[in-house]
C-alpha positions in Angstrom: 18.9 44.5 -19.3 17.9 44.2 -22.8 17.6 41.3 -24.9 20.6 42.8 -26.9 22.9 43.1 -25.0 21.9 39.3 -23.2 22.4 36.2 -24.9 22.0 32.4 -24.3 24.5 31.5 -21.7 28.2 31.6 -23.1 28.5 33.5 -25.4 27.9 33.5 -28.8 30.1 36.3 -30.3 29.4 39.7 -31.1 26.2 41.1 -32.3 26.5 41.6 -36.5 22.0 41.9 -37.3 20.3 43.7 -34.4 17.0 42.4 -34.2 15.2 45.8 -35.2 17.4 45.9 -38.5 16.3 41.5 -39.2 12.6 43.7 -38.3 12.8 46.3 -40.6 14.6 43.5 -43.9 11.8 41.4 -43.5 8.5 44.1 -43.4 11.0 45.6 -46.6 10.9 41.5 -48.4 7.4 40.9 -47.1 6.3 44.8 -49.1 8.6 43.7 -52.5 6.9 40.1 -52.3 3.3 41.5 -51.8 3.4 43.6 -55.1 5.1 40.4 -57.0 2.7 38.2 -56.1 -0.8 40.4 -56.2 -3.7 38.1 -57.1 -1.8 35.1 -56.2 -0.7 32.9 -53.2 2.2 31.9 -52.7 3.3 28.8 -51.0 6.5 29.5 -49.0 8.9 26.4 -48.4 10.7 26.7 -45.5 14.5 25.0 -45.2 14.5 22.9 -41.7 15.5 23.9 -39.0 17.6 27.1 -39.8 14.7 29.6 -41.5 11.7 28.1 -39.2 12.0 31.9 -37.4 13.0 34.3 -40.3 9.6 32.2 -42.3 7.5 32.5 -39.4 8.0 36.4 -39.7 8.0 36.6 -43.5 5.1 34.6 -44.0 3.2 38.0 -41.4 5.0 40.3 -43.4 3.1 39.8 -46.8 0.1 41.1 -47.1 -1.5 38.1 -49.3 -2.9 34.6 -48.6 0.2 32.3 -48.2 0.4 28.6 -47.8 3.1 26.4 -46.2 5.3 23.6 -46.0 8.6 22.4 -44.9 12.0 20.1 -45.9 15.0 20.0 -43.9 17.9 18.5 -45.3 21.9 18.2 -44.4 25.0 19.1 -45.6 26.3 20.4 -42.0 25.5 18.6 -39.3 26.8 19.6 -36.4 29.6 21.1 -37.7 30.5 24.7 -38.3 31.6 23.9 -42.3 30.0 22.5 -45.2 30.4 18.2 -45.4 29.9 18.8 -49.4 27.4 15.7 -50.0 23.1 17.4 -49.3 20.4 15.4 -48.5 17.1 15.2 -47.8 15.7 14.5 -44.4 12.1 15.4 -43.9 10.1 16.0 -48.1 7.6 18.2 -48.4 3.6 17.4 -47.4 2.1 19.8 -50.2 2.2 18.9 -53.8 4.3 21.6 -56.3 2.4 21.6 -59.6 1.1 24.7 -61.0 2.3 26.8 -57.9 4.3 30.0 -56.9 7.3 28.4 -54.4 8.8 30.8 -52.8 11.9 28.5 -50.7 12.2 30.9 -47.7 16.4 29.8 -46.9 18.1 31.0 -43.3 21.4 31.4 -44.7 23.0 30.8 -48.7 26.5 29.9 -48.2 28.2 28.3 -51.2 25.0 27.4 -52.9 25.0 24.0 -52.7 22.2 23.0 -51.1 20.1 26.0 -53.0 20.9 24.3 -56.1 20.3 20.9 -55.1 17.0 22.2 -54.2 16.3 24.2 -56.9 16.4 21.5 -59.2 14.2 19.0 -57.2 11.9 21.4 -56.7 12.1 22.7 -60.2 11.7 18.9 -61.0 7.7 18.8 -59.6 6.6 21.2 -62.6 6.2 24.5 -60.1 4.6 27.6 -62.1 7.4 30.0 -60.8 9.9 29.0 -58.0 11.6 32.1 -56.6 14.1 32.1 -53.7 14.1 35.0 -50.4 17.4 34.4 -48.4 17.7 36.1 -44.9 21.3 36.0 -45.5 23.9 36.0 -48.0 28.2 34.8 -47.1 29.2 37.3 -49.4 32.6 35.3 -52.3 31.5 32.2 -50.8 29.8 31.5 -54.1 30.6 29.6 -57.0 28.5 30.8 -59.6 25.4 33.6 -59.8 22.9 32.1 -58.1 19.7 35.3 -59.4 18.8 35.3 -56.8 15.8 37.2 -56.2 14.5 38.1 -52.7 18.2 38.3 -50.3 17.8 39.9 -46.7 21.9 40.9 -45.7 24.9 40.2 -47.5 27.2 39.3 -44.6 31.1 38.1 -44.6 31.8 34.7 -44.2 31.7 34.2 -41.0 29.6 31.8 -38.2 27.0 33.2 -37.9 24.2 32.0 -35.1 20.6 33.7 -33.7 16.7 34.0 -35.8 17.0 30.2 -36.5 21.1 29.6 -37.2 22.7 27.6 -34.5 25.7 25.3 -33.5 24.9 22.2 -32.0 20.9 23.1 -31.7 22.4 26.3 -29.6 21.4 30.0 -30.2 18.7 29.9 -32.2 16.2 31.2 -30.5 18.8 35.1 -30.4 16.6 37.4 -31.0 19.2 39.5 -33.3 22.1 37.7 -35.2 26.0 36.9 -33.9 29.1 35.8 -35.6 29.7 32.9 -33.3 33.1 32.8 -31.7 33.4 29.5 -29.8 35.5 29.8 -26.6 35.1 27.6 -23.3 32.4 28.3 -22.7 30.6 27.0 -25.8 31.9 24.1 -27.0 31.4 21.2 -24.7 
């Protein structure tokens, strides 16, 4: 059985974005960032935990020296719906002043977390601050988010795989699935 046909124990739902489409998209994003940041060494700020797989592959696709730092924020907990409250669980280790920062997000939903992070990071005086989001859920944002780098626009369904989870499950999948809870996946 191929890795595209197998999932984790239980069924996370149908595949929405296969791994080969993810690879092609990330190669394109890496090429665009490489062209836009020639002569500079961007600092990639990954939002944990969901963005870790995407950020690792994106960094390998950028043909420039890059540095890494990570933040962890919470607005979901173990639910499939945002609580509407954003809190920083782990802050950055590096100083952003004078840096070219690219905030790497796994998925943009309402934009609440993104807007909070942008304000927080902009207050730290980077030279530039852009966003690279793998996924944007269509129709969930209340305002234009002005995103420079976007991988895929997806339906407003809850998705898992490639770093994204539900209750810490399915992050390891090499593709992205439309999550469909059933008796096998709920505890």
